[in-house]
N, C-alpha and C positions, 0 to 999 in steps of 0.2 A: 253841369257841363257833361258832354259826352266825349268819349275817346274811342277811336277805331283801330282795330288790329290791322297793320299794314300787310299781314300775310293772308289772312282768311276773310277779313271784312267784318268780324264780330265787333259789335258796338257795346261799350261799357257805359251805361247811363248812371251817373252818380245819384240822380234824384230817385230813379227806380230801385237802385241797389241800396240806397241809404248809407253809403260809405264813400267818402271822397277818394278819388283815384290816387291822390298823393298819400292817403293813409293806408293803402294796400301794402301788405308785407312784400319784401323783395322776392320771396319765394312764390308769390302768386303768378299764375300763368293763364293764358287765354283758355277758356273752357272748351273751345272748339279745336284749336291746333297746338296748344301748349306753348305758344310763343311767350317770351318773357315781357315784363313791363316795358322794357326799352323799345319793343316793337310797336307800341301804341303811340298814336298822335292825336291831338285834339281834332274833333270832327271838323271844326271851322277851317283849320289848316289843311286837312286832307281834302275838303271840298274845293278849296281854292286851288289846290295843286292839281285836281283832276279836271277843272274847267278847261284848262288850256292843254289839249292833248298833244299838239304839235309845238315843239320848242320854237322860240322866236327866231333863232338863227342857228346855223350849224356850219362850222368851218371845214368840214370834210376830214378832219384829223381824228380818226377813231383810235382809242386806246387798244393796245394789243390784248386780246382776251386770252386767258389761260386755256390749255387744251381741254381741261375738265369743263370749263364754262362753254367752250365751243361744242363739246360733245352734247351737253345739255341743250344748248340752243338749237343745234341741228336735229336732235331727237324731237324737240317740241315742234320744229318746222315739219318734220315727217308726220307727226300726229295731226297737225293742222291740215296737211295735204290729204291725209287719209279721210278726215271728216268732210273734205270737199271732193272726195272721190277722184283725187289726182294721184293714181297709183304709181305712175312713172316718176313723178316728182318726189313722191313719198319714198320710193325705193332709192333714189339718188341721195336724198337727205339722210336716209338710214345708213348708207355706205359711208358718207362723210362722218356721221356721228360715231360709227364703229371705229373708223380710223383714229379720230381724236380720243376715243375711249382708250385705245391701245397706247397712244402717246401719253395720255394723262397717267396711265398706270406706271409708266417709266419715270415720270416726273417725281413722284413720291415725296411731296413736300411735307414738312412737319406741321403740327397744329398751328403754330404761330404764323407760318407762311400761308396756310390755308385761310386764316383770319384776314391776313393782309390782302390776299387775292379776293376774298369776298367783299371786303370794304371797297376795293378798287372797282369791282364789277358793279356794286350798288351805286357808288358815287359818280362813276363816269362810264363804265362799260355799257351797261344797259341803257342809260339815258342817251348815249351816242347812237347805239343800235336802233333805239326807238325813233330817234331823230331822222335817221336814214329811211326807215320804214315809212314814217309819216310823210316825209318829203316825196316818196314815190307812191303814196297812197296804197301801200301794201297792208291791208287789214289783217291778213293771216300772220304776217311777220310781227305786226304789232301785238297781236294776241299771244304769240309764242314768247315774245320778249316780256310781256306782262306776267305770264306764267313763270318764266325763268327768273324774273326778278323776285317774285314772291318766294320761290323755292330757295333762291340765294339768301334771302333774309332769314329763313328758318335754318339754313345750313350755318349761317353766321351765329345764330342763337345757340345752336347745338355745340359748335366749336367753342364758343365763349364759356358755356356751361362746363364743357369737358376740361378746358384750361383751368377753370375755377375749382372743380371738384375732383379732377383726375379720374382714375379707374372706378372710383365709387359711383360715379355718375351712371355707369352702365350695369351696376350690380343689381341682380334680381329683377331685370327688366329685359325687354326686347327692342330691337330697332327695325322699323318697317319703312319701306320705300314704295311710293306709288309708282307703278310701272307705266303710268301714262304721263305724268308731269314731273316725277322725281321728288315730290314732297317727302321729307323725312319726318317720321313720327316715332317718338320714344315712349313705349308703354307695353304692357303685357299683351294687349290686343290692338289691332289697327283700328282707326276711327271708322265709324259706320259709313261715313261719306268723306271723301278727300276734301279738306278745307279749301284747296286751290282749284282743282278741276272738276270736283263734284262726282267722281266715279264711286261705285260701291266698294266696300271693304275687300271683296275678293280680288280686286285689282292690285292690292298691296302684296309685296313680297317681303318675307322676313330675311333680314341680313344676319347671317351666322357669324 
């Protein structure tokens, strides 16, 4: 059986590896993005989930996203606009992202609240946002939401690990953030290629 990482798409093949996924130690992480076991899903389940890109229905009632999530969302929209040479739109999205970045800095939630926010964004926030984008045929917004959701999943994994291990989690290591999509990576060096948006390691910034 095969299992796919819901963050970077790495596939763990039990037959090729010679070890059942269920037999892997809890400390095992994705070789590409270091996502924990909980971020993997059976390939069959993942394939069925991706066949239907547009939700069957949407009632128009979107969950209120946190300022931090909105900052990430508009930042990704800005990047998407840049790739399509839409500089005016990119500039407007950057201004909105900067505003929500300032607002999120004042929110200052603790780790438990951050985990709750991430769960809400993954379970409802991003699915609702993608439903609106799909309804209007906005491929750029759909891509931004896909990136944002992947980053949200790794943020959730990092927060869970921090809650479990405390300050020891960050001992003798570094924290890197992709300047393009916001992917968070914990390690002495950044990954050679961002597992989410595929940019090279020099696009990562070290968080002191």
